[in-house]
N, C-alpha and C positions, 0 to 999 in steps of 0.2 A: 504494500500500500504506500502510495506517495504521500508525503506530508510536508507542508511548509511550517516551520516553527520559528517565530521571531521573538527576540528579547525585548524587554521593556525600554531600557534607557535610551538606546539609539533610535528606537521606533518612534519615540515622541518627536524627535527631530524630523524623521522621515514623514510621519503622518501629517505634520503641520504643513509640509510642502506639497502634499498630494491630495488634500481633502477635496479640492475643486476638480480633480481629474478623475476620481474614482467612478464617476457616473457618465463617462464618455458615451454619448448615445449612439455614435456611429459605429462603435465596436459591437460585435455580436456574440451571442452564446448559442451553441447548438450545432446541428449537422448540416444546415443548408449551405449550398455552394455560394461563394462570393466571387463575383466576376472581376478579374483584374483587367488592366488595360487603360483606356482613356475615358474619363467621364467629366463632362463640363469643362473641358480644356485642361483637366488635371490628369496626371499619370497616377493610376491607382495601383498600389502595391499591397497585397494581402499577406498576412502572416497567421498561420495556424498554430495554436498552442493548446496544451491540455488545459491549463489553468493559469491565470495571471498571478504574478507574485503579489502577495498581500500588501506590500508597502507601495505598490504602484510604480515601481521603477520603469517598467516597460511602457506604461502609459505616459509617463513623464518624458521618456526618450522620444516617443512618438510626437508629443506636442512640441518639444524643442526642435525636432527635425523639421516638422511642417512649418514652423515659424521661420526657419532658415531657407526652406525650399517650398514656397507657397504653391508651386505648380505640381507638388506631389501630395497625394492623399494616402496615408498609411491606415489600413483597416485591420484591426486585430480580431481574429476569429477565435474566441475562447469556447472550448467544448464543454467544460464543466465550470459552472459559476462558483466563485468563492462564497463561503457562508457570509451572511450579513454580519457586520460588526456593530455592536451596540455603542451608543454614544459614550465617549470617554474610556472605552476599552482599549488597552494598549498591547495586550497579548492576543495574537491572532494565530489560530491553527486552521489551516485549510487541508482537508483530506480529500483524496480521490480514491474511490473504491476500485478494486480489481475489475468489477463489471464496467465501470465508466472508462477505465483505461483500455479495456478490450474494445469498447465501442469506438474510442479514439483510434486505436490501431487499425481496426477494420475500415473505418471511414478514410483514414489517410492511405491505407493500402489500396483501396478502391480508386481513390483519386489519382495517386501516383501511377498505378499500373494502367489507368485508362487515359493518361496524359492530361488530366484535369487537376483541379485542386488549387490550393493557395500557392503564391509565388515563393514564399519562405515557409519552411515547415520545421517545427520542433521535432527532433528525432531522438531525443533522450530516451523515450519509452519504446523505441523501435529497434529492430535489428538492422541498423542503418547500413552495415556492410553488405547485407543481402541486396538492398536497394541500389547501392553503389555498383555492385557487380552487374545489376540489370540495366545500368546506364540511365536511370531515371533521376539521378542527382547531378547537378552541375559541377564541373571542375572549378572549385574555388581558387585553386592554385593559379590557374590561368588568368582568372579575373584579378587576383592580387598582383600578378606580374605586369599586367597592362594598365594598372591604375597608378598614375604618377604620384597621387596624393597618399597612397597607402604605403606605410613603412613597417614591414614585418618585424623589424628589430625592436619596435616599441612593445611587442607582445612577447609572452612567454612561448617561444618557439618549441621548447621541449614538450609543453602541454599540447600545443597544436599538433605536433608530430605524433604524440602518444594517442591522441583522440582518433587519428587517422591511421593508426597502426604502422606509421613510418612510410606509408604509401601516398597515393594521390590524395590531395586535400579535397574532401567533399563535405566535411562538416566543420563547423567552427564553434568550439565551446565559448560561451559568453562569460561564464564564470566557472569556477571549479572548486572541489574539495580535495584535501590531501588526507589519506588514511594511514594511520600509524598504530604502533603498539608502544606504550610508554610504561615506565615503572619508577616508583619512588625509592626502590632499593638501589644501593650503590653497586659499582662493579665488583667490589670485594665480596658481595653476597650473591650477585647475579650477573653472569656473563652470557652474552648472546652473540652469535655470529649470524647476523640477519641476511647475509648473502646466501646462506644455505639452510636456515632452519625451516621447519615445517610446523603445522598446527599441532601435530602429534608431539613434537618436541616441546612446544610451549605448554601443552596440557600436562605432559609428564613432569617437566621441570617444575611447573607451578604446583602440582600436587605434592611433590617431594618437599618443596620449600614450605608449603602450607603446613605440613606435618612437623618439619624440623625446626622452624623458626618460632619464637614466642610471639604472642600478640593476637591470637585468634584470627589468622589471615585466611584469605580465600584467593583462589587462582585469579578470578576476574569477577567483578560485581557490576551491578547496574545494567545487565544485558540479558534479555529473555532468550530462551533456547532457540526460538525461530530466528531472532536477529543474529545470534552468534553463528548459527548454521548458515545463514545467508552470507555472512561475511566470509566464512570459510570457503564455501562453494564458489563465491565470486573470485576470491584470490587464487583458488585452485581450479579455476574454470577450464583451463586447457587439459587438466587431468581427466575431467569428467566429460567434456564435450570437444569433439573434433568437428568444427564447423565445416571445414572443407570436405572431409570425407563423409560428413553427415552421420557420424556414429556417436554413441553415448557409452559411458563406462560406469554406470551406477550399480551394476549387478556383479562386480568383481569381488565383492566382499569388503573392500576398503570402506565404502560408504556405509554399509550396515554396521561395520565395526565402529565407525565414527559416531553414528547415532547412539549405539549402546554405550559408548564411552561418555558421551555428553549426558545421557540420561543418568548414568551412574554418578557422575560428578555433581550434577544438579541435585540428585537425591541425597548425596553426602554433604550438601551445602558448601562444596568447594567452588561451585559456580552458582550465581544467583542473579535474579532480576532486581534485587534490592540495592538501592544506592547508598545505604548507610555506611558500609565499609569503604566504599569508594570515597565518600565525603571525608571519612576519617583516615584516609590513606592506608587502609589495611587490606587493599587489594594488591596482589603481586604484579599482575599485568593489567593494563587498561587499554581496551580497544578504543582509540581516540581519533576523532576526525577533526582536522583543522579547517574550520569553516569561515575563518576571518583572519586577516593578517595580524591583528593585535593578539588574538588568542594564540596563534602559532608563535609569535615573537615571545610572548610571556612564557610559553612552554620551553622554547629554545634557550631562554636565559635562566630558566629554573634549574634545580638540581636533578630533575627527572632525566632518566635515560630515555632516549627516543630511538626506535628501530623501525625499519620497514616491516610491513606485515609479512608473516610467513607465507611461503608459496612452494608448491610441489612441482609447478610447471616450469616453463622455459624462461619466464620473465624475471627480471631483477630491477631494483631501483624503486623510486617513489611510486605510490599507488594513487592514481587520480580518479575522480568521477565528476560528473556534472549533470544537473537536472535542467540545464538550459543549453542544449546544443542545437544549432540551426543549420539547415541545408537549403539550397535553392533548387526548386523544381526545374528539371531540365526542359520542361515544356512551357516554362513561364514566358509570357509575351513581353515582359518588362525586366529582363535579366539585369540590365545595367542599373536600373533604378533600384531593384531589389538588392543588388550588391552594395550600392551606395548606402542604403539604409543599414544593412548588416554591418558594413565597415564602420558606420557611425556608432553602432552599438558597442563596438570594440574600442572606441576612441577614449582618450583621457577625459574629455568633457562628460561623456555619458557615464563612464565607469566611476568617475569621482563623485557622482551624485550620492548624497547621504542615504537615499532609498536603497542603494545596493550596499548593505552593510553586513550581511550574514554569509557572504561568499568571498572567495579570492577573485579579484578582477583579473581578466586576462591582460589588461594594459599595465605595464610595469610602473609607469608614472602614477597611475591611480592607486597603486598599493601604498606608495609613500604618502599620498593624500589621505588614504584611509587610516594610516597609522596616526597621523596628526589629528584627524577627526576623533578617533577613539581615545587618544591620549587627553584630549580636552573635554571629553564627555564626563558626566558624573561617574564616580567609582561605582562598580557593580559588585553585589554580593555574589560570591562563587556558587552558592547553593541555590539562591532564588532568582538571581539576575536583577533584583531590584536595587535601587539606590539605598545606601546604608551608611550611617556614620562610622560603622565598624568595617566597611568594605575595604578590600585590599587596595593599597595605593597602586595606581597604574605604573607599568614599566616606563622609564624615561626613554623616549624615542630620540635617538641620536643618529648621526650619519653612519656611525660604526654599527649600531644595532640594526639599522635598516639594511645595510650591506650584508650583514650576517644572514638576515632573513632572505634577501634576494638570492644569495648564493645557495641557500638551502632549497628554495623553490626551484631554482634553475637546474637542479640535478636531472639526469635522464630518468625516465620512468615509463609507465604504461597505464592505460586506462583499465580499471577492473573489468575483466571479461564478463560479459553476460548478455544473454538474449532475455529481455524482460519476461517474455512468455515462458521460457524454460524455468526462470527463477520462480515464477508464479506456480508452475507445476510442482517444483520442489517444495515450496512453502505450503501449498495446499495439501499435498500427500503426507508430508511429515507431521502435520498437525494431528493426524490420527495416531501416530506413533507416540508423540509426547503426551497425548491424552490417555495412553495405555490401551488403545482400541485395536492396534495392529502391531505385529512384530516388525523389527527393523528389516528383516529379510523380505517380508511381504511388501513393505513400503518401497524398498530398493527396486524390487521387480516392477512394481506399478510405475514408478518414476522412469525406469528404463524403457518400458513399453510405450509410455506416453511421449517420452522424449524422442524415441526413434520415429514414432508416427509423425510427430510435429516436424522433425528435421527433414523428413522425406516428403512433406506435403508439396 
């Protein structure tokens, strides 16, 4: 299930700048086609997304772009409306159900394969590599090269390359997350070679330390079984799925063994969904995602050890993901205009907007701006996110600390592998196992059969 979660402190700033934009009447919700092209002397560029970001960043970018280019009309087609926010509410959670995601995927698939649909398409919830192979997505690399105003050096090229698997650029992440494992234990107690470790290594090492060290420790806290399993399968995706050969490997025994291991550890309370021990730093490992520059910088400058997530496949380096990756429909009649708007979304001006505060901007200069914005915001409570007299003082942002963060972000890496539909299959079928209704072996076979059927459709 896709979820937007926004903190309070910075959201106040974002909401004050977006209030008048959240009811943009020309934007639409639902599955009806929007026609691109020319209307009333304007070039119409349509963009299809699952759901708008709650802080209104995309709508603000649309308004700013249209003020610069009055001959262009950007129309946002939102498939799932955000829940209404009550007056004065600063915490917003927007949820998209698996059923709604499936409707979006089916609608976009029909549009792309029939040569119709929006000019710009959000592909984060799609197996976009499959569409790239079918030639229905525009080569963004070619558009970048012929645009004299676009400078790729201003962006995190490693993230762009990772999103496209090192090949032809057909998708552009607008923002991204970095996924790590961290620990408050020092290297004298816990040593990890994250170039070669596996999830099995992590679980076994954590279980041993939880028994040997004082303090009622647990391997990992604040993470439900389904969420941990999803993280494991996504980082080990190449082990379970061979997209090119259209084969799956859930029935080899390893996956069933993993399920049984997780169930045993959760039963022994060495793993839990409870956040108490994590808040008290009594978790040995923490599955941590850096969703903002300031949070990443604070962690880098802390005494916590930071590692890349375990992986059994062929990939190494940082693990990225994004819930806002855009592609241009190869059948768009306004390709140049669509690219201009997409490139604007990657600009320092757009990405420095305070409404984009819960993700890493793709624009390098915008990261420095975000650090300054966060450093000047009211201090936040680590546990609640609310302003507090007892909140931790923010890290001082200097040229040196900014450079340290930029060096860290700029490392080679890859996007967590996953076909959203396959991940939904895994999550749906394993729910019965964790509920005690089916054995691990039965669930593994069900996933194997469903995965094979889907891969060969």
